[in-house]
N, C-alpha and C positions, 0 to 999 in steps of 0.2 A: 504493500500500500504506500502510495506517495504521500509524504508528510508535507506540511507547509514549507518547511525548510528546504526539502528536495525540490518543490515546485519553484521556489525563489531562486535556488541555485541554477535551475534550468533557464529561468527567465533573465537572470542578471546579465549574462553575456549579451543578449539581444538589446537590453536596455542601454548598456554602455555603448554598444555598437551604434545604436540610433542616436545617442547623444553626441558621439563623434561625428556622425553624418550631419547632424544639425549644426555643429560648430563649423563645418566646412563652408557654410553659407557666407559667414563673415570673412573667412580666409580667401574664398574664391573671388571676392570683389576686386582684389588686386590683380587678377588674371584677365580682366575684361579686355585689355588691349594686347594681350599676348597671343601669339599664333595658336589657334585652337588645337589642331590635330598634332602638331609637332610637340607642343608642351605636354599634352595628354599622353602621347606615345612615350615620351621620356618618363612621365609619372608612372605609368603602368609597367614599363620595363624595369624601373627601379624597384617597384613594389614586388614584381615577380622574383627578382634576385633576392630581395629581403625574405620573402616567403620561403624560397628554396633554402636559404642559409638557416633560417629558423627551423625548418623541417628537418634538415640534416642534424642540427644541434640537438633537437628534441628526439632524434632517431625515429621520426615518423615515416613509415613507408609510403611512397607515392606511386600509385599504380598507373600504368599506361592505359589510356582510354581504348575501348574496343567497340566495334560495331556502331550502333546508334548513339553510343555515349559521345562520340565525336560531335554529332549533331546537337545534342542537348547542351554540351559545354560551349560549343561555338555559338549556339543561340543565346546563352547567358552573356557571352562576350559581346555579341553583336547588338543585343537589345539593352542589357543592363549597364553596359560600359560605353559603347560607341554611340549608338543612336540616342541614348538618354542624354549624354552630354551635348550632342548636336541639337536635340529638341529643346533643351534648356537655354542654350546660347542663342539659337535662332528664335526661340519663342519670346524672349525678353525684348527682341527687336520689334515685336508686334503687340506685346501685351506687357502690362506691369508685372513685376516679379511675383506679386501676391497671387496673380491668376495661375501661374505655373505652380506655385507652392500649394495652392488649394487643390489643384488637380492631382498632384502627387499625394497630398494628404488623404485623398479618397481611396487610396489603395487598400485599406483594411476591409472595405466592403467587397472588393474584387477578390482578394485573397480568401476571405471568409466564405465566399460562394464557390469558388473554383478549386481552391487548394485541397480541401478534404477529398474531392472526387479523385484527384491524382494520387492521393494516399490510400485510396480504398475505403474511405469512411464517408459517412453522411455529414453535411455541414452541421456545426453545433448551433443550436438555437440560442444559446447563451452568447456565443461570439457574434452571431448575426444581429442580435439585439443591441449589443454593445458597440459594434462597429460604427453605426451612424452617430452615436453619441461622441465617440472619439473624433470622427470627421467633423462634426459640428463644433467641437472645441477647437480643433485645428483651424477651422475657418475663422473663428473669433480671434485666435492668436495672430493669424496671418493677415486678416482683413480681406477686402476685395479690391479689385482694380479694373481699369478699363482695358479693353482688348478689341480686336477685329476678328474677322473670320479666320484669317491665317493664324492668329494667336490662339484661338480655340483649338484649331487643328494641331498645332504644336503642343498645346497643353494635353490634349487627348493622347498624343504619341508619347509624351513623357509619362503619363499615367500607365499606359500599356507597357512601356519599357521597365518602369519600376516594378510592376507586377511580374513581368517576365523574369526579372532578376531573381525572384524567389521561386516562382512556379516551375521554371525550366530546370531548377536544381533538384527538385523533388525526386525525379527518376534516377538520379546519379548519386544522391547523398548516401544511400545505403552502402554502396560499394566503395566510393571514394572518400566519404566523410567530409568534414568541413575543410580540412587541409587540402585534400585532393581537388575538390571543386574550386576552392579559392585559387590555388596555384594554376590550374589549367585555364580557368576563365581569365585570369589576369594576363598570362603570357599570350593567350590568343587575342585578347583585346589589344595588347601592345603591338602585335603583328598587324592587326587590322588598321590600327591608327597610323602605324608607320607607312603602310601602303597608301593610305589617304594623304599622308604628308607628302609623299613623293608625287602623287597624282594631282593634288589640289594646291598644296602649298609648296614651299621650298625648304629643304632641310637646313639651309643656311640661316633660316629665320631664328633658329635656336640661339645663334650668336647675338641676336638683338635683345634677348631676355635679360632683364636687370636682376640684381642680387636679391631684391625683395620678392620678385616673382619666383625666382628659383627657391627661395626659402618657403614660400607658400606652397609651391609644387612639392617640395620635400615633405612638408607636413601632411599634405594630401596623400602622398605615396605611402608614408609610414603609418599614420594614424587612421586615415579615412579609407584607405584601400587595404593594406596588409592586415592591420589589427582589426578594423571594423568588419571586414569580410569574414575573417575567421570567427569572430564573436557572433555575427549574425547567423551564419550557417550552422553553427553549433546549436543555437537556440531553435532554429527551424527543424533540425534533425531531432531535437529532444522533445519539442512540444507540438510540432506540426506547423504547417504554413498558415493555417487559419488563425490560431491563437497568436502566433508570432507576428502576424500582420498587424494586430492591434498595437504592437509596440512602435510602429512607425509614427504613431501620434507623439512619441517622445521627441522626434526630430524637430518639429516646429517650436516646441518648448525650449529645447536646447539652443536653437537659433535665436530666439527672442532673448534668452539669458546671455548668450555670447554677445549679442548686439548691445545689450545694456552695459555689460562689463567693458566693452571697447569704446564707450563714449556715445552710445546711441540714446542715452537718456533712460529714465525710469519708465517702464511700460505703463500704458494707460489702463483704465478700468476694463475695457473690452478684453485686453490681453490677460488680465488677472482672472476675469470670468472664464475665458477660454481655458486657462490653466486648470481651474477647478473642474470644468466640464470634462476635459481630457482625463484627469485623474479619476473622476467618477466613472467614466467609461472603461478605463483600464481596470479599475477595481471590480466592476460588474462583469467584465469579460474574462478576466484572468483568475479570479478567485474560484477555486475548485470547490464544488459541492461533493458530499460523500459519494453520491452515485457516479461521479465523474472520474473517480480514481482509476478505474480500469480502462477508461476510454480516452484519456488525455493524450496518450502517445499515438503516433501514426501506426497504421495497421502492421507495417513491417517491423516496428519496434515491439509491438505486443506479441507478434508471432514467435520471436526468438525465445523468450522465457518458456512459452508453452512447448516449443519443440524440445528444449532441454529437459523439461519435466517429463515429456513423453518418452524420451530416450532413457531417462533414469528409471521410469516405471518399467520399461521393457527389460532393462538390464536386471532389475530386481526379480521380474517374473522368470527370466532364464535361470537365475541363480537358484530360485526355488525349485 
């Protein structure tokens, strides 16, 4: 039976990971004038090397993808890394940043509906009821903004890519784990962005990047890519994509907090109200009831203990 401390231990990595993602909003402001593809390619290449070094130091085996796994992992890289960054950067040219942020903050509903089906489970009523509350709180925190038709389209693409970052990982998490999925998705994303750099930009543009921009890219590579990816996929593997999706509501809260700490001023009443609403939604969706102890993990997590128990019973029968 899962205790509250066990549940918190499973959720904590995802909470920290989303807080790091939220902090990246403030850091990314210094990269507006930097070459998009070239700098992102450098960021993900550095993150891939860091992840490989950490995996070797931790003696974590990294398996080579096989068969359809290449497609799932490439899908994570293409949607969650490459297209997501393009959608955000191009989207803010047609819409205020709040529009893109609100669209991305809607991901708990999408994950709550579709994630459990990929894991062989039914959507949790508790999560489905809590997801709109979390989204409403995020909207209060981020506010609303003006946009045009193109901005709406880019916002919708950003939402789809954010969901794809989690959903496309579900079929490969069982075999590769958080480490394998993170490493393969990141190096594939780096290769894709390097190709775009050669085709769309010019590699020499990296020489025009200033020290402050390189520092920001370094923070994104270490904390928001290498560390946050590992933490996020660990929680998805432990509690399922539906419940983990609620934790994306932490990102706008962290963004608001980081903005206040870096001179953005004290948040207004709407932000504080949104903070309370998000916390209420998280508490409602993540607090396990006694009947949920056996259903909180994905189906492939629950099958493992039962199979061990069955083998143990078979062994005892043979000995008798």
